[in-house]
C-alpha positions in Angstrom: 0.0 0.0 0.0 1.6 3.2 -1.2 4.8 1.5 -2.4 4.6 3.1 -5.8 3.6 6.5 -4.6 6.7 8.8 -4.5 5.0 11.1 -1.9 4.5 8.2 0.5 8.1 7.0 0.1 9.5 10.5 0.8 7.3 10.7 3.9 8.7 7.4 5.2 12.2 8.4 4.3 11.7 11.7 6.1 10.4 9.9 9.2 13.4 7.5 9.1 15.8 10.5 8.7 14.3 12.3 11.7 14.4 9.2 13.8 18.1 8.8 13.0 18.7 12.5 13.8 16.9 12.2 17.1 18.9 9.1 18.0 22.1 11.0 17.4 20.9 14.0 19.4 19.9 11.8 22.4 23.3 10.1 22.3 25.1 13.5 22.3 22.9 14.7 25.2 23.8 11.6 27.2 27.5 12.2 26.5 27.1 15.9 27.5 25.4 14.9 30.7 28.2 12.5 31.6 30.8 15.2 30.8 29.1 17.8 32.9 28.7 15.4 35.9 32.4 14.5 35.6 33.2 18.2 35.6 31.1 18.7 38.7 32.9 15.9 40.4 36.3 17.5 39.5 35.1 20.8 40.9 33.9 19.2 44.1 37.1 17.3 44.6 39.3 20.2 43.9 37.4 22.5 46.1 37.5 20.0 49.0 41.3 19.6 48.5 41.7 23.4 48.3 39.8 23.9 51.5 42.0 21.2 53.2 45.1 23.2 52.1 46.3 20.6 49.6 47.3 22.5 46.5 48.7 19.6 44.5 45.3 18.7 43.0 44.5 22.2 41.6 46.5 22.0 38.3 45.3 18.5 37.3 41.7 19.3 38.2 41.9 22.5 36.1 43.4 20.6 33.2 40.7 17.9 33.5 38.0 20.6 33.7 39.4 22.3 30.6 39.3 19.0 28.7 35.7 18.5 29.9 34.8 21.9 28.6 36.4 21.2 25.2 34.6 17.9 24.9 31.3 19.6 25.7 32.0 22.4 23.2 32.8 19.9 20.5 29.6 17.9 21.2 27.5 21.0 21.0 29.3 22.2 17.8 28.8 18.7 16.3 25.0 19.0 16.8 24.9 22.5 15.4 26.9 21.6 12.3 24.8 18.5 11.8 21.7 20.6 12.0 23.0 23.0 9.4 24.0 20.2 7.0 20.5 18.6 7.1 18.7 21.9 6.6 20.4 22.5 3.2 
């Protein structure tokens, strides 16, 4: 039913394409959530060590937080660029 109708095929293809896009967006959102939780844990650990007057953890925590920021930036940029590619 509707196999030979090009309008029906394009509608199915559009739904399949949107389903794929939403799957990618959900996966990126899960990765972003993981990265942000990791960054929060780094902040909490470094703050606890700083308040205990241990300064050795500050530089590694800052580097780790910077890496988390770059990963989050890359993930958001990936979604933005993917959105721009599909809208053309």
